[in-house]
C-alpha positions as CSV (number, residue, x, y, z in Angstrom):
1,X,33.9,-0.5,7.3
2,X,30.9,-1.1,4.9
3,X,28.0,1.3,5.0
4,X,25.0,0.0,6.8
5,X,21.5,0.0,5.2
6,X,18.3,-0.8,7.0
7,X,15.5,-2.3,4.7
8,X,12.0,-1.9,6.2
9,X,9.3,-3.7,4.2
10,X,6.4,-5.9,5.2
11,X,6.9,-8.2,2.2
12,X,9.5,-10.8,3.1
13,X,10.6,-11.6,-0.4
14,X,11.2,-8.0,-1.2
15,X,13.3,-7.6,2.0
16,X,15.3,-10.7,1.1
17,X,16.0,-9.5,-2.5
18,X,17.0,-6.1,-1.4
19,X,19.3,-7.4,1.3
20,X,20.9,-9.9,-1.1
21,X,21.6,-7.2,-3.8
22,X,22.9,-4.7,-1.2
23,X,25.2,-7.3,0.5
24,X,26.5,-8.4,-2.9
25,X,27.3,-4.8,-3.7
26,X,29.4,-4.6,-0.5
27,X,27.0,-2.9,1.8
28,X,25.8,-4.4,5.1
29,X,22.1,-4.7,4.9
30,X,19.6,-5.6,7.7
31,X,16.0,-6.3,7.0
32,X,13.0,-5.7,9.3
33,X,9.4,-6.4,8.6
34,X,7.6,-3.7,10.6
35,X,8.1,0.0,11.1
36,X,7.7,-0.2,14.9
37,X,10.5,-2.9,15.2
38,X,12.7,-0.7,13.0
39,X,12.2,2.2,15.3
40,X,13.0,0.0,18.3
41,X,16.3,-1.2,16.7
42,X,17.6,2.0,15.1
43,X,20.3,2.6,17.8
44,X,21.4,-1.1,17.6
45,X,21.7,-1.1,13.8
46,X,22.9,2.5,13.4
47,X,22.2,2.7,9.7
48,X,23.7,5.0,7.2
49,X,20.6,4.8,5.1
50,X,17.0,3.4,5.4
51,X,15.1,1.9,2.5
52,X,11.5,2.3,3.6
53,X,8.3,0.9,2.2
54,X,5.5,3.4,2.2
55,X,2.6,1.0,2.5
56,X,2.8,-1.3,5.5
57,X,0.2,-2.5,8.0
58,X,0.2,-0.9,11.4
59,X,2.7,2.0,11.3
60,X,3.2,2.9,7.6
61,X,6.2,4.5,6.1
62,X,5.0,8.1,6.5
63,X,4.3,7.6,10.2
64,X,7.7,5.9,10.6
65,X,9.4,8.9,8.8
66,X,7.6,11.4,11.1
67,X,8.7,9.6,14.2
68,X,12.2,9.2,12.9
69,X,12.5,13.0,12.2
70,X,11.3,13.8,15.7
71,X,14.5,12.3,17.1
72,X,17.5,14.8,16.8
73,X,20.0,12.0,16.2
74,X,18.0,10.7,13.2
75,X,16.9,14.0,11.6
76,X,19.5,14.0,8.9
77,X,19.5,10.2,8.3
78,X,18.9,9.6,4.6
79,X,15.8,7.7,3.7
80,X,14.8,6.3,0.3
81,X,11.0,5.5,0.1
82,X,10.0,2.6,-1.9
83,X,6.4,2.4,-3.2
84,X,4.1,1.0,-5.8
85,X,1.9,4.1,-5.6
86,X,2.1,7.1,-7.8
87,X,5.3,9.0,-7.0
88,X,3.5,12.4,-6.8
89,X,1.2,11.1,-4.1
90,X,4.2,9.9,-2.0
91,X,6.4,12.9,-2.7
92,X,4.1,15.3,-0.9
93,X,5.3,16.1,2.6
94,X,8.5,14.1,2.4
95,X,12.0,15.2,1.8
96,X,13.2,11.8,0.5
97,X,14.2,10.1,-2.7
98,X,11.5,7.8,-4.0
99,X,12.1,4.5,-5.7
100,X,9.1,3.2,-7.6
101,X,8.3,-0.5,-7.3
102,X,8.9,-2.7,-9.1
103,X,12.5,-1.6,-9.5
104,X,15.5,-3.2,-11.1
105,X,18.8,-4.1,-9.4
106,X,20.6,-1.3,-11.2
107,X,17.9,1.3,-10.1
108,X,18.2,0.2,-6.5
109,X,22.0,0.4,-6.5
110,X,22.0,3.7,-8.4
111,X,19.8,5.3,-5.8
112,X,21.8,4.0,-2.9
113,X,25.1,5.1,-4.4
114,X,23.7,8.5,-5.2
115,X,22.5,9.0,-1.6
116,X,25.4,7.4,0.4
117,X,28.1,6.6,-2.1
118,X,29.9,3.3,-2.7
119,X,29.9,0.6,-0.1
């Protein structure tokens, strides 16, 4: 069974590109445009990894991450933060890998494979 990845990003084209690349690599990727919807659908999707944009309207990536870590069943779920900000600013207070935007296909897949392995 392929590993499941949840892509959470408010920019539709970025979600679509990530899903396409991940699916082509053999993962099963699902894209959601808001952090609140992602929280609502976590149990349904049951991801092995979340690719999470830091800067989103409404609930941002940090707020999502805090809510995620409050739930015992999601405490250990791997999260890769994606951001166009300075990595040092994002790295504070998170225990996540951080992938700087814009990123290449190989960078995305390298991070994913390092965190959860091959599809």
